[in-house]
Rosetta silent file (secondary structure, phi, psi, omega in degrees, C-alpha in Angstrom):
SEQUENCE: XXXXXXXXXXXXXXXXXXXXXXXXXXXXXXXXXXXXXXXXXXXXXXXXXXXXXXXXXXXXXXXXXXXXXXXXXXXXXXXXXXXXXXXXXXXXXXXXXXXXXXXXXXXXXXXXXXXXXXXXXXXXXXXXXXXXXXXXXXXXXXXXXXXXXXXXXXXXXXXXXXXXXXXXXXXXXXXXXXXXXXXXXXXXXXXXXXXX
SCORE:     score description
SCORE:     0.000 S_00000001
   1 L     0.000  -43.530 -179.213  113.484  170.181   78.806 S_00000001
   2 H   -61.424  -46.552 -176.836  114.826  166.657   78.130 S_00000001
   3 H   -64.464  -41.729  179.551  115.621  166.233   81.817 S_00000001
   4 H   -61.088  -45.239  178.164  112.057  167.278   82.776 S_00000001
   5 H   -62.408  -35.009  175.925  110.545  164.756   80.391 S_00000001
   6 H   -64.777  -44.443 -179.756  112.787  162.006   81.718 S_00000001
   7 H   -64.722  -40.505  176.270  111.875  162.831   85.205 S_00000001
   8 H   -64.843  -35.314  176.639  108.151  162.921   84.377 S_00000001
   9 H   -65.615  -37.331 -178.513  108.499  159.519   82.684 S_00000001
  10 H   -69.181  -30.582 -179.204  110.164  158.136   85.834 S_00000001
  11 H   -75.972  -24.026 -179.182  107.135  159.431   87.913 S_00000001
  12 L   -65.539  149.482  179.669  104.650  157.595   85.760 S_00000001
  13 L   -67.052  132.877  179.217  103.281  154.210   86.953 S_00000001
  14 L   -76.989  143.200  176.894  105.165  151.297   85.447 S_00000001
  15 L   -79.267  -26.009 -177.721  103.185  148.804   83.428 S_00000001
  16 L   -87.847  146.693  179.026  105.379  145.816   84.393 S_00000001
  17 L   -71.657  -39.027 -174.500  104.962  144.043   87.756 S_00000001
  18 L  -111.989  154.976  172.810  108.645  143.460   88.165 S_00000001
  19 L   -67.717  147.913  178.999  111.686  145.587   87.489 S_00000001
  20 L   -66.867  135.650  177.368  113.507  145.047   84.318 S_00000001
  21 L   -68.400  137.875 -176.800  116.464  142.810   84.870 S_00000001
  22 L   -81.742  130.007  179.079  119.826  144.374   84.506 S_00000001
  23 L   -85.917  172.509 -178.723  121.892  142.563   81.858 S_00000001
  24 H   -63.419  -39.123 -174.736  125.512  141.691   82.013 S_00000001
  25 H   -68.804  -40.762 -175.670  126.420  144.389   79.487 S_00000001
  26 H   -66.999  -39.250  176.420  124.769  147.181   81.456 S_00000001
  27 H   -62.741  -46.960 -178.595  126.677  146.079   84.680 S_00000001
  28 H   -54.791  -43.977 -174.771  129.884  145.943   82.712 S_00000001
  29 H   -67.009  -38.427 -178.966  129.349  149.530   81.438 S_00000001
  30 H   -62.971  -46.279  178.152  128.705  150.715   85.068 S_00000001
  31 H   -62.748  -35.819  177.628  131.913  149.139   86.284 S_00000001
  32 H   -70.917  -31.287  174.524  133.799  150.596   83.424 S_00000001
  33 H   -70.409  -40.281  177.118  132.351  154.016   84.199 S_00000001
  34 H   -67.282  -27.493 -177.321  133.255  153.652   87.842 S_00000001
  35 L   -92.737    5.948 -176.458  136.782  152.635   87.090 S_00000001
  36 L    60.880   39.527  174.322  137.117  155.598   84.741 S_00000001
  37 L    88.160   -5.639 -177.254  137.446  153.496   81.689 S_00000001
  38 L  -124.278  114.615  178.120  140.176  151.279   82.983 S_00000001
  39 L  -112.663  128.071 -179.807  139.432  147.859   84.422 S_00000001
  40 L   -97.365   97.917  177.878  142.180  145.776   85.923 S_00000001
  41 L   -94.730  135.645  178.279  141.222  142.210   85.384 S_00000001
  42 L   -88.018  140.171  176.630  143.232  139.394   86.808 S_00000001
  43 L   -86.426  132.373 -179.902  143.941  136.413   84.588 S_00000001
  44 L   -88.856  143.100 -179.115  143.253  133.100   86.276 S_00000001
  45 L   -80.874  170.567  177.984  145.926  130.377   86.047 S_00000001
  46 H   -63.974  -38.633 -176.815  145.120  126.804   85.003 S_00000001
  47 H   -66.986  -36.426  178.264  145.292  125.701   88.635 S_00000001
  48 H   -69.242  -40.298 -179.986  142.764  128.359   89.698 S_00000001
  49 H   -63.870  -45.091 -177.867  140.429  127.277   86.871 S_00000001
  50 H   -64.914  -40.823  175.974  140.824  123.624   87.888 S_00000001
  51 H   -61.822  -44.571  174.665  140.092  124.406   91.548 S_00000001
  52 H   -58.993  -41.687 -178.256  136.970  126.378   90.546 S_00000001
  53 H   -62.401  -47.558 -179.726  135.912  123.512   88.334 S_00000001
  54 H   -60.711  -41.314 -179.260  136.388  121.003   91.168 S_00000001
  55 H   -64.064  -43.501  178.939  134.387  123.145   93.568 S_00000001
  56 H   -64.758  -42.917  177.053  131.528  123.571   91.044 S_00000001
  57 H   -61.256  -36.684  177.062  131.560  119.844   90.271 S_00000001
  58 H   -67.952  -41.284  179.470  131.513  118.934   93.975 S_00000001
  59 H   -64.716  -41.070  178.852  128.718  121.391   94.622 S_00000001
  60 H   -66.884  -38.429  177.206  126.748  119.957   91.686 S_00000001
  61 H   -64.592  -42.619  176.607  127.361  116.388   92.952 S_00000001
  62 H   -63.392  -37.832  179.966  126.121  117.297   96.427 S_00000001
  63 H   -66.031  -41.254  177.211  123.007  118.944   94.919 S_00000001
  64 H   -62.780  -47.262  177.136  122.356  115.840   92.786 S_00000001
  65 H   -58.202  -42.689  178.189  122.849  113.495   95.732 S_00000001
  66 H   -67.400  -37.958  173.723  120.529  115.580   97.825 S_00000001
  67 H   -65.618  -45.199 -176.630  117.854  115.584   95.103 S_00000001
  68 H   -68.991  -36.764  177.844  117.984  111.888   94.514 S_00000001
  69 H   -67.561  -39.757  175.375  117.831  111.203   98.278 S_00000001
  70 H   -67.230  -32.423  176.101  114.907  113.427   98.734 S_00000001
  71 H   -65.615  -46.417  179.414  113.260  111.822   95.699 S_00000001
  72 H   -62.441  -41.709 -179.175  113.789  108.343   97.144 S_00000001
  73 H   -66.887  -40.709  174.232  112.320  109.391  100.569 S_00000001
  74 H   -63.566  -43.346  179.970  109.235  110.936   98.810 S_00000001
  75 H   -67.279  -42.302  176.063  108.723  107.796   96.703 S_00000001
  76 H   -63.422  -35.913  167.742  109.023  105.480   99.655 S_00000001
  77 H   -58.731  -39.944 -179.292  106.501  107.590  101.531 S_00000001
  78 H   -67.232  -49.016  174.265  104.151  107.477   98.737 S_00000001
  79 H   -56.251  -42.919  175.301  104.501  103.685   98.436 S_00000001
  80 H   -56.482  -49.534 -177.389  104.031  103.322  102.135 S_00000001
  81 H   -69.042  -32.036  175.356  100.831  105.351  102.029 S_00000001
  82 H   -61.434  -42.474 -177.077   99.510  103.429   99.017 S_00000001
  83 H   -82.217  -19.482  178.148   99.783  100.188  100.805 S_00000001
  84 H   -83.445  -25.820 -173.029   98.554  101.618  104.150 S_00000001
  85 H   -61.913  -41.804  177.335   95.389  103.352  102.799 S_00000001
  86 H   -62.692  -33.634 -178.356   93.405  100.081  102.319 S_00000001
  87 H   -77.093  -17.093  172.472   94.101   99.077  105.957 S_00000001
  88 H   -66.821  -29.091  174.279   92.847  102.605  107.014 S_00000001
  89 H   -60.417  -28.029 -179.641   89.531  101.639  105.628 S_00000001
  90 L   -80.157   70.854  175.426   89.258   98.901  108.197 S_00000001
  91 L   -85.033 -161.329  179.867   88.001  100.957  110.867 S_00000001
  92 H   -62.663  -36.856 -179.286   85.657   99.747  113.556 S_00000001
  93 H   -64.132  -37.277 -178.337   82.791   99.437  111.086 S_00000001
  94 H   -71.168  -40.775  179.237   84.826   97.291  108.724 S_00000001
  95 H   -68.055  -39.749 -179.539   85.980   94.958  111.576 S_00000001
  96 H   -63.139  -37.663  174.572   82.418   94.750  112.865 S_00000001
  97 H   -64.799  -41.672  173.631   81.283   93.769  109.400 S_00000001
  98 H   -65.118  -36.405  176.021   83.916   91.112  109.048 S_00000001
  99 H   -67.419  -43.013 -177.190   83.087   89.733  112.502 S_00000001
 100 H   -67.493  -42.741 -179.375   79.408   89.700  111.657 S_00000001
 101 H   -64.463  -35.327 -179.705   79.961   87.977  108.251 S_00000001
 102 H   -72.624  -36.852  178.410   82.221   85.335  109.926 S_00000001
 103 H   -62.416  -47.490  179.645   79.602   84.811  112.666 S_00000001
 104 H   -59.636  -42.316 -177.939   76.846   84.381  109.985 S_00000001
 105 H   -65.038  -45.137  178.835   79.029   81.911  108.130 S_00000001
 106 H   -63.122  -40.584  177.811   79.700   79.964  111.277 S_00000001
 107 H   -65.374  -38.613  178.027   76.037   79.924  112.283 S_00000001
 108 H   -62.793  -42.931  178.183   75.082   78.734  108.813 S_00000001
 109 H   -60.791  -51.826 -178.283   77.662   75.963  109.014 S_00000001
 110 H   -57.359  -41.154  177.055   76.384   74.813  112.436 S_00000001
 111 H   -61.601  -48.464 -174.573   72.756   74.848  111.152 S_00000001
 112 H   -68.034  -40.164 -175.744   73.549   72.760  108.077 S_00000001
 113 H   -61.723  -52.119 -175.624   75.657   70.235  110.183 S_00000001
 114 H   -68.968  -33.567  176.071   72.902   69.730  112.752 S_00000001
 115 H   -66.439  -34.808  175.393   70.198   69.585  110.042 S_00000001
 116 H   -65.757  -40.629 -177.812   72.249   66.871  108.233 S_00000001
 117 H   -65.259  -39.628 -179.753   72.560   64.961  111.527 S_00000001
 118 H   -65.268  -38.818  178.953   68.723   65.124  111.992 S_00000001
 119 H   -71.115  -35.843  176.358   68.203   63.817  108.374 S_00000001
 120 H   -63.675  -47.137  179.165   70.766   61.088  109.144 S_00000001
 121 H   -62.783  -29.619  177.755   68.863   59.986  112.291 S_00000001
 122 L   -83.742   -0.925  179.750   65.591   59.930  110.247 S_00000001
 123 L    66.117   30.315  174.463   67.388   57.699  107.707 S_00000001
 124 L  -102.234   76.079 -165.473   66.961   60.229  104.934 S_00000001
 125 H   -55.916  -54.255 -175.237   70.431   59.702  103.441 S_00000001
 126 H   -57.939  -42.748  177.130   70.116   61.912  100.386 S_00000001
 127 H   -64.499  -40.647  179.531   68.946   64.937  102.379 S_00000001
 128 H   -65.680  -42.260  174.902   71.757   64.445  104.888 S_00000001
 129 H   -57.279  -46.992 -177.469   74.320   64.198  101.971 S_00000001
 130 H   -56.162  -48.579 -178.726   72.843   67.405  100.517 S_00000001
 131 H   -66.032  -39.144  175.288   73.288   69.293  103.770 S_00000001
 132 H   -64.182  -38.945  177.080   76.761   68.001  104.381 S_00000001
 133 H   -59.994  -43.617  175.222   77.755   68.969  100.888 S_00000001
 134 H   -61.457  -38.212  175.501   76.559   72.544  101.717 S_00000001
 135 H   -64.233  -32.868 -178.837   78.650   72.638  104.842 S_00000001
 136 H   -72.851  -21.963  172.588   81.658   71.659  102.725 S_00000001
 137 H   -73.015  -28.570  177.261   80.927   74.689  100.462 S_00000001
 138 H   -79.143  -57.683  177.764   81.302   76.952  103.515 S_00000001
 139 L  -119.658   90.031 -174.448   84.355   75.179  105.072 S_00000001
 140 L   -57.986  -36.130 -175.635   85.875   72.896  102.398 S_00000001
 141 L  -107.765   34.198 -177.651   88.494   71.167  104.539 S_00000001
 142 L   -83.869  128.590 -179.630   86.472   70.695  107.746 S_00000001
 143 H   -58.888  -47.709 -175.692   87.002   67.248  109.327 S_00000001
 144 H   -61.412  -42.011 -173.524   83.482   66.935  110.864 S_00000001
 145 H   -70.500  -48.609  178.069   81.664   67.712  107.541 S_00000001
 146 H   -58.836  -43.859  177.656   83.871   65.255  105.513 S_00000001
 147 H   -60.502  -51.592 -174.094   83.463   62.547  108.167 S_00000001
 148 H   -66.410  -38.885  176.136   79.696   62.954  108.314 S_00000001
 149 H   -58.639  -46.581  177.257   79.419   63.050  104.515 S_00000001
 150 H   -60.671  -44.739 -179.266   81.338   59.790  104.294 S_00000001
 151 H   -58.248  -41.811  176.110   79.176   58.287  106.913 S_00000001
 152 H   -65.754  -40.324  179.107   76.009   59.342  105.049 S_00000001
 153 H   -67.929  -34.895  176.527   77.327   57.902  101.828 S_00000001
 154 H   -67.927  -37.356 -179.284   78.190   54.566  103.575 S_00000001
 155 H   -72.476  -39.353 -175.741   74.631   54.336  105.097 S_00000001
 156 H   -66.025  -41.285  179.126   73.128   55.236  101.712 S_00000001
 157 H   -67.446  -40.664 -175.978   75.167   52.402  100.054 S_00000001
 158 H   -61.945  -49.289 -173.836   74.443   50.067  102.858 S_00000001
 159 H   -88.848  -35.112 -171.648   70.713   50.564  102.896 S_00000001
 160 H  -118.263   -5.004 -179.150   69.772   51.616   99.390 S_00000001
 161 L    59.085   35.309 -177.661   72.806   50.331   97.340 S_00000001
 162 L  -121.881  152.805  176.643   73.283   53.857   95.920 S_00000001
 163 L    53.146   35.927  178.109   76.292   56.219   95.800 S_00000001
 164 H   -66.985  -42.008 -178.073   78.749   53.511   96.753 S_00000001
 165 H   -67.712  -37.813  175.981   81.387   54.813   94.486 S_00000001
 166 H   -62.178  -35.258  174.561   80.901   58.323   95.952 S_00000001
 167 H   -62.130  -43.532 -178.995   81.304   56.822   99.386 S_00000001
 168 H   -64.920  -46.135  177.862   84.627   55.232   98.438 S_00000001
 169 H   -57.408  -46.880 -178.012   85.854   58.544   97.108 S_00000001
 170 H   -64.076  -40.111  173.960   84.755   60.439  100.202 S_00000001
 171 H   -62.308  -41.581  175.559   86.543   57.878  102.378 S_00000001
 172 H   -63.083  -39.570  179.479   89.718   58.193  100.384 S_00000001
 173 H   -62.435  -47.782 -179.656   89.421   62.010  100.708 S_00000001
 174 H   -59.681  -46.391  179.554   89.040   61.651  104.501 S_00000001
 175 H   -64.290  -30.791 -175.620   92.104   59.394  104.710 S_00000001
 176 H   -80.652  -41.988 -175.524   94.228   61.691  102.475 S_00000001
 177 H   -86.282  -18.968  176.055   93.332   65.024  104.133 S_00000001
 178 L  -135.062   74.398 -179.822   93.310   63.772  107.683 S_00000001
 179 L   -68.395  -24.864 -172.365   95.779   60.939  108.026 S_00000001
 180 L   -78.176  -15.055 -178.676   96.450   61.576  111.659 S_00000001
 181 L   -93.334  155.552 -178.772   92.906   60.549  112.740 S_00000001
 182 L   -87.022  121.339 -177.443   91.616   56.941  113.036 S_00000001
 183 L  -119.487   18.753 -176.700   89.196   55.872  110.292 S_00000001
 184 H   -58.333  -46.479 -174.628   89.220   52.097  110.943 S_00000001
 185 H   -59.558  -35.943 -179.491   85.565   51.890  111.900 S_00000001
 186 H   -75.800  -34.075  177.178   84.477   53.468  108.646 S_00000001
 187 H   -66.009  -43.142 -179.225   86.866   51.247  106.585 S_00000001
 188 H   -65.157  -44.366  174.125   85.612   48.173  108.404 S_00000001
 189 H   -55.199  -45.325 -177.207   81.942   49.153  107.671 S_00000001
 190 H   -67.547  -41.064 -177.044   82.741   49.752  104.086 S_00000001
 191 H   -72.428  -30.840 -174.756   84.740   46.496  103.705 S_00000001
 192 L   -86.120   -3.469  178.598   82.063   44.345  105.432 S_00000001
 193 L   -81.359  145.202  170.959   79.268   45.684  103.095 S_00000001
 194 L   -88.145  108.429  179.546   78.105   43.500  100.210 S_00000001
 195 L   -82.065  145.857  177.646   78.417   45.709   97.204 S_00000001
 196 L   -70.037    0.000    0.000   76.141   45.104   94.215 S_00000001
């Protein structure tokens, strides 16, 4: 009767998804049963234990080294991707946008420079100075814009006796930023003027 109950219990569906893990003690009992109660265990010498220990430590060292090297490779890959993702955004649309913005900036600069030249020809010095200052906002260290601004200040000082000090500063700026070019004619004009 007990055997029948045990067999019936074994036929029932198990509630656990996985089999119950066999413990060390149950394995030891099975070996003891198989050996008919007598187990012949060999005793390990100190040398054997040291060899086993060295092998385990070497295996552990290899695993640690492998883990760290994989971790370094993954981190390097992630850092590379983090720095490359912004450049991926620069597809054809981004490059076209940058080209378009630079073209607009250049067109605006040319417009302001030619407009300043027209005001200079009409002897409207303050308007020319204003336009040249706007060109310097677009390209701050542009030789043409600094030269023409200095020229406009000199003409304004020469004809209206205004902004002479600003003209001197602009001339010094021109000489400091662009020492390789010849500014003698502007210096001579400025030196020959009768300042108030």
